[in-house]
mmCIF file as gemmi writes it, N, C-alpha and C atoms, coordinates in Angstrom:
data_model
loop_
_atom_site.group_PDB
_atom_site.id
_atom_site.type_symbol
_atom_site.label_atom_id
_atom_site.label_alt_id
_atom_site.label_comp_id
_atom_site.label_asym_id
_atom_site.label_entity_id
_atom_site.label_seq_id
_atom_site.pdbx_PDB_ins_code
_atom_site.Cartn_x
_atom_site.Cartn_y
_atom_site.Cartn_z
_atom_site.occupancy
_atom_site.B_iso_or_equiv
_atom_site.pdbx_formal_charge
_atom_site.auth_seq_id
_atom_site.auth_asym_id
_atom_site.pdbx_PDB_model_num
ATOM 1 N N . MET Axp A 1 ? 3.063 16.108 1.449 1 0 ? 1 A 1
ATOM 2 C CA . MET Axp A 1 ? 2.158 14.979 1.508 1 0 ? 1 A 1
ATOM 3 C C . MET Axp A 1 ? 2.879 13.737 0.985 1 0 ? 1 A 1
ATOM 4 N N . ASN Axp A 2 ? 2.62 12.618 1.617 1 0 ? 2 A 1
ATOM 5 C CA . ASN Axp A 2 ? 3.228 11.355 1.211 1 0 ? 2 A 1
ATOM 6 C C . ASN Axp A 2 ? 2.186 10.474 0.537 1 0 ? 2 A 1
ATOM 7 N N . TYR Axp A 3 ? 2.397 10.222 -0.744 1 0 ? 3 A 1
ATOM 8 C CA . TYR Axp A 3 ? 1.502 9.356 -1.497 1 0 ? 3 A 1
ATOM 9 C C . TYR Axp A 3 ? 2.203 8.037 -1.762 1 0 ? 3 A 1
ATOM 10 N N . ILE Axp A 4 ? 1.425 6.963 -1.805 1 0 ? 4 A 1
ATOM 11 C CA . ILE Axp A 4 ? 1.975 5.64 -2.086 1 0 ? 4 A 1
ATOM 12 C C . ILE Axp A 4 ? 1.097 4.949 -3.132 1 0 ? 4 A 1
ATOM 13 N N . THR Axp A 5 ? 1.676 3.944 -3.762 1 0 ? 5 A 1
ATOM 14 C CA . THR Axp A 5 ? 0.979 3.135 -4.757 1 0 ? 5 A 1
ATOM 15 C C . THR Axp A 5 ? 0.706 1.766 -4.151 1 0 ? 5 A 1
ATOM 16 N N . ILE Axp A 6 ? -0.535 1.33 -4.199 1 0 ? 6 A 1
ATOM 17 C CA . ILE Axp A 6 ? -0.889 -0.012 -3.728 1 0 ? 6 A 1
ATOM 18 C C . ILE Axp A 6 ? -0.982 -0.919 -4.95 1 0 ? 6 A 1
ATOM 19 N N . VAL Axp A 7 ? -0.204 -1.992 -4.93 1 0 ? 7 A 1
ATOM 20 C CA . VAL Axp A 7 ? -0.149 -2.933 -6.051 1 0 ? 7 A 1
ATOM 21 C C . VAL Axp A 7 ? -0.433 -4.351 -5.56 1 0 ? 7 A 1
ATOM 22 N N . ALA Axp A 8 ? -0.356 -5.306 -6.468 1 0 ? 8 A 1
ATOM 23 C CA . ALA Axp A 8 ? -0.586 -6.729 -6.18 1 0 ? 8 A 1
ATOM 24 C C . ALA Axp A 8 ? -2.01 -6.982 -5.701 1 0 ? 8 A 1
ATOM 25 N N . THR Axp A 9 ? -2.915 -6.092 -6.051 1 0 ? 9 A 1
ATOM 26 C CA . THR Axp A 9 ? -4.317 -6.268 -5.643 1 0 ? 9 A 1
ATOM 27 C C . THR Axp A 9 ? -4.919 -7.514 -6.277 1 0 ? 9 A 1
ATOM 28 N N . HIS Axp A 10 ? -4.423 -7.903 -7.453 1 0 ? 10 A 1
ATOM 29 C CA . HIS Axp A 10 ? -4.926 -9.093 -8.152 1 0 ? 10 A 1
ATOM 30 C C . HIS Axp A 10 ? -4.646 -10.38 -7.371 1 0 ? 10 A 1
ATOM 31 N N . GLN Axp A 11 ? -3.688 -10.353 -6.47 1 0 ? 11 A 1
ATOM 32 C CA . GLN Axp A 11 ? -3.384 -11.526 -5.647 1 0 ? 11 A 1
ATOM 33 C C . GLN Axp A 11 ? -4.401 -11.704 -4.523 1 0 ? 11 A 1
ATOM 34 N N . PHE Axp A 12 ? -5.238 -10.697 -4.329 1 0 ? 12 A 1
ATOM 35 C CA . PHE Axp A 12 ? -6.23 -10.735 -3.261 1 0 ? 12 A 1
ATOM 36 C C . PHE Axp A 12 ? -7.634 -10.636 -3.86 1 0 ? 12 A 1
ATOM 37 N N . PHE Axp A 13 ? -8.25 -9.462 -3.838 1 0 ? 13 A 1
ATOM 38 C CA . PHE Axp A 13 ? -9.631 -9.302 -4.296 1 0 ? 13 A 1
ATOM 39 C C . PHE Axp A 13 ? -9.768 -8.346 -5.475 1 0 ? 13 A 1
ATOM 40 N N . GLY Axp A 14 ? -8.657 -7.909 -6.054 1 0 ? 14 A 1
ATOM 41 C CA . GLY Axp A 14 ? -8.716 -6.925 -7.128 1 0 ? 14 A 1
ATOM 42 C C . GLY Axp A 14 ? -8.979 -5.537 -6.566 1 0 ? 14 A 1
ATOM 43 N N . THR Axp A 15 ? -9.284 -4.599 -7.439 1 0 ? 15 A 1
ATOM 44 C CA . THR Axp A 15 ? -9.506 -3.218 -6.991 1 0 ? 15 A 1
ATOM 45 C C . THR Axp A 15 ? -10.961 -2.927 -6.651 1 0 ? 15 A 1
ATOM 46 N N . ASP Axp A 16 ? -11.855 -3.877 -6.888 1 0 ? 16 A 1
ATOM 47 C CA . ASP Axp A 16 ? -13.281 -3.646 -6.625 1 0 ? 16 A 1
ATOM 48 C C . ASP Axp A 16 ? -13.593 -3.384 -5.155 1 0 ? 16 A 1
ATOM 49 N N . ILE Axp A 17 ? -12.744 -3.844 -4.246 1 0 ? 17 A 1
ATOM 50 C CA . ILE Axp A 17 ? -13.032 -3.646 -2.818 1 0 ? 17 A 1
ATOM 51 C C . ILE Axp A 17 ? -12.605 -2.271 -2.313 1 0 ? 17 A 1
ATOM 52 N N . PHE Axp A 18 ? -11.862 -1.523 -3.135 1 0 ? 18 A 1
ATOM 53 C CA . PHE Axp A 18 ? -11.386 -0.197 -2.73 1 0 ? 18 A 1
ATOM 54 C C . PHE Axp A 18 ? -12.404 0.877 -3.076 1 0 ? 18 A 1
ATOM 55 N N . LYS Axp A 19 ? -12.505 1.877 -2.215 1 0 ? 19 A 1
ATOM 56 C CA . LYS Axp A 19 ? -13.375 3.033 -2.437 1 0 ? 19 A 1
ATOM 57 C C . LYS Axp A 19 ? -12.58 4.295 -2.115 1 0 ? 19 A 1
ATOM 58 N N . VAL Axp A 20 ? -12.785 5.348 -2.9 1 0 ? 20 A 1
ATOM 59 C CA . VAL Axp A 20 ? -12.136 6.63 -2.619 1 0 ? 20 A 1
ATOM 60 C C . VAL Axp A 20 ? -12.563 7.091 -1.228 1 0 ? 20 A 1
ATOM 61 N N . GLY Axp A 21 ? -11.602 7.505 -0.41 1 0 ? 21 A 1
ATOM 62 C CA . GLY Axp A 21 ? -11.87 7.933 0.957 1 0 ? 21 A 1
ATOM 63 C C . GLY Axp A 21 ? -11.716 6.823 1.987 1 0 ? 21 A 1
ATOM 64 N N . GLN Axp A 22 ? -11.607 5.595 1.533 1 0 ? 22 A 1
ATOM 65 C CA . GLN Axp A 22 ? -11.467 4.441 2.423 1 0 ? 22 A 1
ATOM 66 C C . GLN Axp A 22 ? -10.159 4.527 3.208 1 0 ? 22 A 1
ATOM 67 N N . ILE Axp A 23 ? -10.228 4.178 4.489 1 0 ? 23 A 1
ATOM 68 C CA . ILE Axp A 23 ? -9.037 4.146 5.343 1 0 ? 23 A 1
ATOM 69 C C . ILE Axp A 23 ? -8.498 2.716 5.372 1 0 ? 23 A 1
ATOM 70 N N . LEU Axp A 24 ? -7.216 2.584 5.095 1 0 ? 24 A 1
ATOM 71 C CA . LEU Axp A 24 ? -6.533 1.298 5.102 1 0 ? 24 A 1
ATOM 72 C C . LEU Axp A 24 ? -5.344 1.385 6.049 1 0 ? 24 A 1
ATOM 73 N N . THR Axp A 25 ? -4.72 0.248 6.311 1 0 ? 25 A 1
ATOM 74 C CA . THR Axp A 25 ? -3.548 0.211 7.181 1 0 ? 25 A 1
ATOM 75 C C . THR Axp A 25 ? -2.412 -0.518 6.484 1 0 ? 25 A 1
ATOM 76 N N . GLY Axp A 26 ? -1.226 0.049 6.567 1 0 ? 26 A 1
ATOM 77 C CA . GLY Axp A 26 ? -0.023 -0.616 6.09 1 0 ? 26 A 1
ATOM 78 C C . GLY Axp A 26 ? 0.637 -1.315 7.263 1 0 ? 26 A 1
ATOM 79 N N . VAL Axp A 27 ? 1.019 -2.57 7.064 1 0 ? 27 A 1
ATOM 80 C CA . VAL Axp A 27 ? 1.613 -3.378 8.129 1 0 ? 27 A 1
ATOM 81 C C . VAL Axp A 27 ? 2.965 -3.903 7.645 1 0 ? 27 A 1
ATOM 82 N N . LYS Axp A 28 ? 4.017 -3.592 8.381 1 0 ? 28 A 1
ATOM 83 C CA . LYS Axp A 28 ? 5.341 -4.093 8.01 1 0 ? 28 A 1
ATOM 84 C C . LYS Axp A 28 ? 5.329 -5.617 8.018 1 0 ? 28 A 1
ATOM 85 N N . GLU Axp A 29 ? 6.026 -6.198 7.053 1 0 ? 29 A 1
ATOM 86 C CA . GLU Axp A 29 ? 6.09 -7.65 6.924 1 0 ? 29 A 1
ATOM 87 C C . GLU Axp A 29 ? 7.562 -8.073 6.828 1 0 ? 29 A 1
ATOM 88 N N . PRO Axp A 30 ? 8.317 -7.94 7.947 1 0 ? 30 A 1
ATOM 89 C CA . PRO Axp A 30 ? 9.765 -8.19 7.915 1 0 ? 30 A 1
ATOM 90 C C . PRO Axp A 30 ? 10.14 -9.627 7.562 1 0 ? 30 A 1
ATOM 91 N N . GLU Axp A 31 ? 9.223 -10.567 7.721 1 0 ? 31 A 1
ATOM 92 C CA . GLU Axp A 31 ? 9.508 -11.966 7.411 1 0 ? 31 A 1
ATOM 93 C C . GLU Axp A 31 ? 9.324 -12.283 5.927 1 0 ? 31 A 1
ATOM 94 N N . ASN Axp A 32 ? 8.946 -11.294 5.124 1 0 ? 32 A 1
ATOM 95 C CA . ASN Axp A 32 ? 8.735 -11.487 3.692 1 0 ? 32 A 1
ATOM 96 C C . ASN Axp A 32 ? 10.071 -11.821 3.02 1 0 ? 32 A 1
ATOM 97 N N . SER Axp A 33 ? 10.166 -12.995 2.42 1 0 ? 33 A 1
ATOM 98 C CA . SER Axp A 33 ? 11.432 -13.439 1.817 1 0 ? 33 A 1
ATOM 99 C C . SER Axp A 33 ? 11.719 -12.75 0.483 1 0 ? 33 A 1
ATOM 100 N N . TYR Axp A 34 ? 10.719 -12.142 -0.127 1 0 ? 34 A 1
ATOM 101 C CA . TYR Axp A 34 ? 10.894 -11.466 -1.412 1 0 ? 34 A 1
ATOM 102 C C . TYR Axp A 34 ? 11.395 -10.035 -1.235 1 0 ? 34 A 1
ATOM 103 N N . ASP Axp A 35 ? 10.92 -9.36 -0.17 1 0 ? 35 A 1
ATOM 104 C CA . ASP Axp A 35 ? 11.248 -7.944 0.031 1 0 ? 35 A 1
ATOM 105 C C . ASP Axp A 35 ? 11.346 -7.655 1.526 1 0 ? 35 A 1
ATOM 106 N N . SER Axp A 36 ? 12.532 -7.323 2.001 1 0 ? 36 A 1
ATOM 107 C CA . SER Axp A 36 ? 12.738 -7.067 3.435 1 0 ? 36 A 1
ATOM 108 C C . SER Axp A 36 ? 12.065 -5.782 3.903 1 0 ? 36 A 1
ATOM 109 N N . GLU Axp A 37 ? 11.623 -4.936 2.959 1 0 ? 37 A 1
ATOM 110 C CA . GLU Axp A 37 ? 10.905 -3.711 3.31 1 0 ? 37 A 1
ATOM 111 C C . GLU Axp A 37 ? 9.432 -3.793 2.891 1 0 ? 37 A 1
ATOM 112 N N . ALA Axp A 38 ? 8.909 -4.996 2.798 1 0 ? 38 A 1
ATOM 113 C CA . ALA Axp A 38 ? 7.522 -5.19 2.359 1 0 ? 38 A 1
ATOM 114 C C . ALA Axp A 38 ? 6.545 -4.593 3.367 1 0 ? 38 A 1
ATOM 115 N N . ILE Axp A 39 ? 5.537 -3.911 2.832 1 0 ? 39 A 1
ATOM 116 C CA . ILE Axp A 39 ? 4.458 -3.367 3.656 1 0 ? 39 A 1
ATOM 117 C C . ILE Axp A 39 ? 3.146 -3.86 3.062 1 0 ? 39 A 1
ATOM 118 N N . LYS Axp A 40 ? 2.495 -4.756 3.785 1 0 ? 40 A 1
ATOM 119 C CA . LYS Axp A 40 ? 1.21 -5.305 3.363 1 0 ? 40 A 1
ATOM 120 C C . LYS Axp A 40 ? 0.121 -4.289 3.671 1 0 ? 40 A 1
ATOM 121 N N . VAL Axp A 41 ? -0.881 -4.193 2.815 1 0 ? 41 A 1
ATOM 122 C CA . VAL Axp A 41 ? -2.009 -3.292 3.035 1 0 ? 41 A 1
ATOM 123 C C . VAL Axp A 41 ? -3.211 -4.132 3.436 1 0 ? 41 A 1
ATOM 124 N N . VAL Axp A 42 ? -3.872 -3.72 4.528 1 0 ? 42 A 1
ATOM 125 C CA . VAL Axp A 42 ? -5.046 -4.44 5.019 1 0 ? 42 A 1
ATOM 126 C C . VAL Axp A 42 ? -6.217 -3.475 5.186 1 0 ? 42 A 1
ATOM 127 N N . THR Axp A 43 ? -7.423 -4.038 5.141 1 0 ? 43 A 1
ATOM 128 C CA . THR Axp A 43 ? -8.637 -3.247 5.345 1 0 ? 43 A 1
ATOM 129 C C . THR Axp A 43 ? -8.827 -2.985 6.836 1 0 ? 43 A 1
ATOM 130 N N . GLU Axp A 44 ? -9.876 -2.234 7.167 1 0 ? 44 A 1
ATOM 131 C CA . GLU Axp A 44 ? -10.185 -1.975 8.584 1 0 ? 44 A 1
ATOM 132 C C . GLU Axp A 44 ? -10.491 -3.266 9.333 1 0 ? 44 A 1
ATOM 133 N N . SER Axp A 45 ? -10.912 -4.317 8.599 1 0 ? 45 A 1
ATOM 134 C CA . SER Axp A 45 ? -11.186 -5.627 9.203 1 0 ? 45 A 1
ATOM 135 C C . SER Axp A 45 ? -9.941 -6.501 9.233 1 0 ? 45 A 1
ATOM 136 N N . ASP Axp A 46 ? -8.783 -5.923 8.903 1 0 ? 46 A 1
ATOM 137 C CA . ASP Axp A 46 ? -7.493 -6.614 8.896 1 0 ? 46 A 1
ATOM 138 C C . ASP Axp A 46 ? -7.383 -7.674 7.796 1 0 ? 46 A 1
ATOM 139 N N . VAL Axp A 47 ? -8.134 -7.496 6.712 1 0 ? 47 A 1
ATOM 140 C CA . VAL Axp A 47 ? -8.083 -8.413 5.573 1 0 ? 47 A 1
ATOM 141 C C . VAL Axp A 47 ? -7.035 -7.895 4.576 1 0 ? 47 A 1
ATOM 142 N N . PRO Axp A 48 ? -6.041 -8.717 4.205 1 0 ? 48 A 1
ATOM 143 C CA . PRO Axp A 48 ? -5.021 -8.277 3.249 1 0 ? 48 A 1
ATOM 144 C C . PRO Axp A 48 ? -5.638 -7.944 1.888 1 0 ? 48 A 1
ATOM 145 N N . CYS Axp A 49 ? -5.16 -6.848 1.266 1 0 ? 49 A 1
ATOM 146 C CA . CYS Axp A 49 ? -5.726 -6.449 -0.027 1 0 ? 49 A 1
ATOM 147 C C . CYS Axp A 49 ? -4.675 -5.948 -1.01 1 0 ? 49 A 1
ATOM 148 N N . GLY Axp A 50 ? -3.396 -5.946 -0.64 1 0 ? 50 A 1
ATOM 149 C CA . GLY Axp A 50 ? -2.343 -5.504 -1.551 1 0 ? 50 A 1
ATOM 150 C C . GLY Axp A 50 ? -1.052 -5.219 -0.804 1 0 ? 50 A 1
ATOM 151 N N . TYR Axp A 51 ? -0.105 -4.609 -1.527 1 0 ? 51 A 1
ATOM 152 C CA . TYR Axp A 51 ? 1.188 -4.214 -0.962 1 0 ? 51 A 1
ATOM 153 C C . TYR Axp A 51 ? 1.531 -2.811 -1.431 1 0 ? 51 A 1
ATOM 154 N N . ILE Axp A 52 ? 2.286 -2.088 -0.63 1 0 ? 52 A 1
ATOM 155 C CA . ILE Axp A 52 ? 2.802 -0.798 -1.074 1 0 ? 52 A 1
ATOM 156 C C . ILE Axp A 52 ? 3.953 -1.081 -2.041 1 0 ? 52 A 1
ATOM 157 N N . ALA Axp A 53 ? 3.874 -0.482 -3.221 1 0 ? 53 A 1
ATOM 158 C CA . ALA Axp A 53 ? 4.878 -0.711 -4.267 1 0 ? 53 A 1
ATOM 159 C C . ALA Axp A 53 ? 6.272 -0.343 -3.773 1 0 ? 53 A 1
ATOM 160 N N . ASN Axp A 54 ? 7.259 -1.171 -4.182 1 0 ? 54 A 1
ATOM 161 C CA . ASN Axp A 54 ? 8.635 -0.925 -3.755 1 0 ? 54 A 1
ATOM 162 C C . ASN Axp A 54 ? 9.624 -1.15 -4.899 1 0 ? 54 A 1
ATOM 163 N N . SER Axp A 55 ? 9.155 -0.983 -6.121 1 0 ? 55 A 1
ATOM 164 C CA . SER Axp A 55 ? 10.003 -1.176 -7.297 1 0 ? 55 A 1
ATOM 165 C C . SER Axp A 55 ? 9.85 0.017 -8.227 1 0 ? 55 A 1
ATOM 166 N N . VAL Axp A 56 ? 10.924 0.386 -8.901 1 0 ? 56 A 1
ATOM 167 C CA . VAL Axp A 56 ? 10.842 1.492 -9.86 1 0 ? 56 A 1
ATOM 168 C C . VAL Axp A 56 ? 9.841 1.182 -10.971 1 0 ? 56 A 1
ATOM 169 N N . HIS Axp A 57 ? 9.537 -0.085 -11.169 1 0 ? 57 A 1
ATOM 170 C CA . HIS Axp A 57 ? 8.589 -0.493 -12.206 1 0 ? 57 A 1
ATOM 171 C C . HIS Axp A 57 ? 7.136 -0.399 -11.756 1 0 ? 57 A 1
ATOM 172 N N . THR Axp A 58 ? 6.9 -0.314 -10.44 1 0 ? 58 A 1
ATOM 173 C CA . THR Axp A 58 ? 5.519 -0.325 -9.943 1 0 ? 58 A 1
ATOM 174 C C . THR Axp A 58 ? 5.112 0.925 -9.172 1 0 ? 58 A 1
ATOM 175 N N . VAL Axp A 59 ? 6.066 1.712 -8.7 1 0 ? 59 A 1
ATOM 176 C CA . VAL Axp A 59 ? 5.74 2.937 -7.961 1 0 ? 59 A 1
ATOM 177 C C . VAL Axp A 59 ? 5.283 3.999 -8.956 1 0 ? 59 A 1
ATOM 178 N N . ALA Axp A 60 ? 4.062 4.499 -8.779 1 0 ? 60 A 1
ATOM 179 C CA . ALA Axp A 60 ? 3.535 5.533 -9.677 1 0 ? 60 A 1
ATOM 180 C C . ALA Axp A 60 ? 4.311 6.837 -9.492 1 0 ? 60 A 1
ATOM 181 N N . LYS Axp A 61 ? 4.431 7.59 -10.567 1 0 ? 61 A 1
ATOM 182 C CA . LYS Axp A 61 ? 5.15 8.865 -10.527 1 0 ? 61 A 1
ATOM 183 C C . LYS Axp A 61 ? 4.537 9.768 -9.458 1 0 ? 61 A 1
ATOM 184 N N . GLY Axp A 62 ? 5.394 10.361 -8.627 1 0 ? 62 A 1
ATOM 185 C CA . GLY Axp A 62 ? 4.934 11.242 -7.561 1 0 ? 62 A 1
ATOM 186 C C . GLY Axp A 62 ? 4.645 10.532 -6.251 1 0 ? 62 A 1
ATOM 187 N N . CYS Axp A 63 ? 4.803 9.211 -6.246 1 0 ? 63 A 1
ATOM 188 C CA . CYS Axp A 63 ? 4.551 8.427 -5.027 1 0 ? 63 A 1
ATOM 189 C C . CYS Axp A 63 ? 5.868 7.966 -4.412 1 0 ? 63 A 1
ATOM 190 N N . HIS Axp A 64 ? 5.814 7.672 -3.118 1 0 ? 64 A 1
ATOM 191 C CA . HIS Axp A 64 ? 6.968 7.118 -2.415 1 0 ? 64 A 1
ATOM 192 C C . HIS Axp A 64 ? 6.909 5.593 -2.471 1 0 ? 64 A 1
ATOM 193 N N . SER Axp A 65 ? 8.062 4.97 -2.42 1 0 ? 65 A 1
ATOM 194 C CA . SER Axp A 65 ? 8.147 3.509 -2.362 1 0 ? 65 A 1
ATOM 195 C C . SER Axp A 65 ? 7.993 3.045 -0.917 1 0 ? 65 A 1
ATOM 196 N N . ALA Axp A 66 ? 7.774 1.75 -0.751 1 0 ? 66 A 1
ATOM 197 C CA . ALA Axp A 66 ? 7.704 1.176 0.598 1 0 ? 66 A 1
ATOM 198 C C . ALA Axp A 66 ? 9.02 1.415 1.331 1 0 ? 66 A 1
ATOM 199 N N . GLY Axp A 67 ? 10.14 1.265 0.632 1 0 ? 67 A 1
ATOM 200 C CA . GLY Axp A 67 ? 11.448 1.487 1.248 1 0 ? 67 A 1
ATOM 201 C C . GLY Axp A 67 ? 11.632 2.905 1.749 1 0 ? 67 A 1
ATOM 202 N N . ARG Axp A 68 ? 11.056 3.843 1.033 1 0 ? 68 A 1
ATOM 203 C CA . ARG Axp A 68 ? 11.182 5.264 1.405 1 0 ? 68 A 1
ATOM 204 C C . ARG Axp A 68 ? 10.441 5.578 2.706 1 0 ? 68 A 1
ATOM 205 N N . ILE Axp A 69 ? 9.298 4.94 2.939 1 0 ? 69 A 1
ATOM 206 C CA . ILE Axp A 69 ? 8.506 5.244 4.144 1 0 ? 69 A 1
ATOM 207 C C . ILE Axp A 69 ? 8.708 4.229 5.266 1 0 ? 69 A 1
ATOM 208 N N . TYR Axp A 70 ? 9.408 3.125 4.986 1 0 ? 70 A 1
ATOM 209 C CA . TYR Axp A 70 ? 9.521 2.005 5.929 1 0 ? 70 A 1
ATOM 210 C C . TYR Axp A 70 ? 9.97 2.428 7.325 1 0 ? 70 A 1
ATOM 211 N N . ASP Axp A 71 ? 10.948 3.298 7.429 1 0 ? 71 A 1
ATOM 212 C CA . ASP Axp A 71 ? 11.484 3.7 8.734 1 0 ? 71 A 1
ATOM 213 C C . ASP Axp A 71 ? 10.735 4.864 9.369 1 0 ? 71 A 1
ATOM 214 N N . SER Axp A 72 ? 9.662 5.323 8.745 1 0 ? 72 A 1
ATOM 215 C CA . SER Axp A 72 ? 8.927 6.482 9.27 1 0 ? 72 A 1
ATOM 216 C C . SER Axp A 72 ? 7.82 6.103 10.252 1 0 ? 72 A 1
ATOM 217 N N . PHE Axp A 73 ? 7.632 4.795 10.503 1 0 ? 73 A 1
ATOM 218 C CA . PHE Axp A 73 ? 6.608 4.355 11.455 1 0 ? 73 A 1
ATOM 219 C C . PHE Axp A 73 ? 7.045 3.041 12.092 1 0 ? 73 A 1
ATOM 220 N N . GLU Axp A 74 ? 6.422 2.711 13.234 1 0 ? 74 A 1
ATOM 221 C CA . GLU Axp A 74 ? 6.784 1.488 13.965 1 0 ? 74 A 1
ATOM 222 C C . GLU Axp A 74 ? 6.4 0.23 13.186 1 0 ? 74 A 1
ATOM 223 N N . ASN Axp A 75 ? 5.141 -0.194 13.313 1 0 ? 75 A 1
ATOM 224 C CA . ASN Axp A 75 ? 4.677 -1.418 12.665 1 0 ? 75 A 1
ATOM 225 C C . ASN Axp A 75 ? 3.496 -1.207 11.728 1 0 ? 75 A 1
ATOM 226 N N . ARG Axp A 76 ? 2.66 -0.204 12.051 1 0 ? 76 A 1
ATOM 227 C CA . ARG Axp A 76 ? 1.443 0.031 11.271 1 0 ? 76 A 1
ATOM 228 C C . ARG Axp A 76 ? 1.319 1.514 10.94 1 0 ? 76 A 1
ATOM 229 N N . VAL Axp A 77 ? 0.732 1.802 9.778 1 0 ? 77 A 1
ATOM 230 C CA . VAL Axp A 77 ? 0.512 3.184 9.365 1 0 ? 77 A 1
ATOM 231 C C . VAL Axp A 77 ? -0.835 3.27 8.636 1 0 ? 77 A 1
ATOM 232 N N . LYS Axp A 78 ? -1.586 4.313 8.919 1 0 ? 78 A 1
ATOM 233 C CA . LYS Axp A 78 ? -2.893 4.525 8.277 1 0 ? 78 A 1
ATOM 234 C C . LYS Axp A 78 ? -2.712 5.253 6.956 1 0 ? 78 A 1
ATOM 235 N N . MET Axp A 79 ? -3.613 4.983 6.034 1 0 ? 79 A 1
ATOM 236 C CA . MET Axp A 79 ? -3.609 5.654 4.734 1 0 ? 79 A 1
ATOM 237 C C . MET Axp A 79 ? -5.041 5.807 4.236 1 0 ? 79 A 1
ATOM 238 N N . LYS Axp A 80 ? -5.234 6.777 3.342 1 0 ? 80 A 1
ATOM 239 C CA . LYS Axp A 80 ? -6.562 7.041 2.785 1 0 ? 80 A 1
ATOM 240 C C . LYS Axp A 80 ? -6.5 6.93 1.268 1 0 ? 80 A 1
ATOM 241 N N . VAL Axp A 81 ? -7.422 6.163 0.694 1 0 ? 81 A 1
ATOM 242 C CA . VAL Axp A 81 ? -7.479 5.97 -0.755 1 0 ? 81 A 1
ATOM 243 C C . VAL Axp A 81 ? -7.886 7.276 -1.431 1 0 ? 81 A 1
ATOM 244 N N . LEU Axp A 82 ? -7.093 7.705 -2.424 1 0 ? 82 A 1
ATOM 245 C CA . LEU Axp A 82 ? -7.38 8.927 -3.177 1 0 ? 82 A 1
ATOM 246 C C . LEU Axp A 82 ? -7.868 8.633 -4.591 1 0 ? 82 A 1
ATOM 247 N N . PHE Axp A 83 ? -7.228 7.675 -5.269 1 0 ? 83 A 1
ATOM 248 C CA . PHE Axp A 83 ? -7.548 7.354 -6.662 1 0 ? 83 A 1
ATOM 249 C C . PHE Axp A 83 ? -7.491 5.854 -6.888 1 0 ? 83 A 1
ATOM 250 N N . ILE Axp A 84 ? -8.293 5.389 -7.821 1 0 ? 84 A 1
ATOM 251 C CA . ILE Axp A 84 ? -8.239 3.996 -8.252 1 0 ? 84 A 1
ATOM 252 C C . ILE Axp A 84 ? -8.191 4.032 -9.778 1 0 ? 84 A 1
ATOM 253 N N . VAL Axp A 85 ? -7.088 3.555 -10.351 1 0 ? 85 A 1
ATOM 254 C CA . VAL Axp A 85 ? -6.915 3.571 -11.802 1 0 ? 85 A 1
ATOM 255 C C . VAL Axp A 85 ? -6.493 2.177 -12.255 1 0 ? 85 A 1
ATOM 256 N N . LYS Axp A 86 ? -7.332 1.532 -13.036 1 0 ? 86 A 1
ATOM 257 C CA . LYS Axp A 86 ? -7.084 0.167 -13.513 1 0 ? 86 A 1
ATOM 258 C C . LYS Axp A 86 ? -6.807 -0.753 -12.325 1 0 ? 86 A 1
ATOM 259 N N . ASN Axp A 87 ? -5.59 -1.319 -12.256 1 0 ? 87 A 1
ATOM 260 C CA . ASN Axp A 87 ? -5.276 -2.25 -11.166 1 0 ? 87 A 1
ATOM 261 C C . ASN Axp A 87 ? -4.365 -1.629 -10.114 1 0 ? 87 A 1
ATOM 262 N N . VAL Axp A 88 ? -4.354 -0.281 -10.045 1 0 ? 88 A 1
ATOM 263 C CA . VAL Axp A 88 ? -3.484 0.431 -9.106 1 0 ? 88 A 1
ATOM 264 C C . VAL Axp A 88 ? -4.319 1.368 -8.24 1 0 ? 88 A 1
ATOM 265 N N . VAL Axp A 89 ? -3.944 1.447 -6.979 1 0 ? 89 A 1
ATOM 266 C CA . VAL Axp A 89 ? -4.622 2.335 -6.033 1 0 ? 89 A 1
ATOM 267 C C . VAL Axp A 89 ? -3.586 3.323 -5.506 1 0 ? 89 A 1
ATOM 268 N N . ILE Axp A 90 ? -3.934 4.603 -5.499 1 0 ? 90 A 1
ATOM 269 C CA . ILE Axp A 90 ? -3.059 5.641 -4.947 1 0 ? 90 A 1
ATOM 270 C C . ILE Axp A 90 ? -3.673 6.091 -3.628 1 0 ? 90 A 1
ATOM 271 N N . ALA Axp A 91 ? -2.849 6.125 -2.582 1 0 ? 91 A 1
ATOM 272 C CA . ALA Axp A 91 ? -3.334 6.512 -1.259 1 0 ? 91 A 1
ATOM 273 C C . ALA Axp A 91 ? -2.378 7.526 -0.639 1 0 ? 91 A 1
ATOM 274 N N . GLU Axp A 92 ? -2.899 8.249 0.341 1 0 ? 92 A 1
ATOM 275 C CA . GLU Axp A 92 ? -2.102 9.226 1.083 1 0 ? 92 A 1
ATOM 276 C C . GLU Axp A 92 ? -1.826 8.678 2.474 1 0 ? 92 A 1
ATOM 277 N N . ILE Axp A 93 ? -0.568 8.747 2.905 1 0 ? 93 A 1
ATOM 278 C CA . ILE Axp A 93 ? -0.209 8.34 4.262 1 0 ? 93 A 1
ATOM 279 C C . ILE Axp A 93 ? -0.759 9.389 5.221 1 0 ? 93 A 1
ATOM 280 N N . LEU Axp A 94 ? -1.437 8.935 6.263 1 0 ? 94 A 1
ATOM 281 C CA . LEU Axp A 94 ? -2.031 9.862 7.242 1 0 ? 94 A 1
ATOM 282 C C . LEU Axp A 94 ? -1.127 10.038 8.452 1 0 ? 94 A 1
């Protein structure tokens, strides 16, 4: 199973919009000047709500980084929210 950490939620709506079982989509963001392997997370309505963690400081133990999964899909990948802890969301890649 591939688990990922969703971070930077505070830059959008916080963690209040996430629900366990919720389906989200990861969208590659190759034009991101900060991270060439950035994967933005959006809701089913295509509203941005975070990023898949890609730093040793932000990836939760047992989760994959954005760089690790980046080449495993074309442009978009579905994920399901499993846990919400403080300002971090853990999801499973579907």
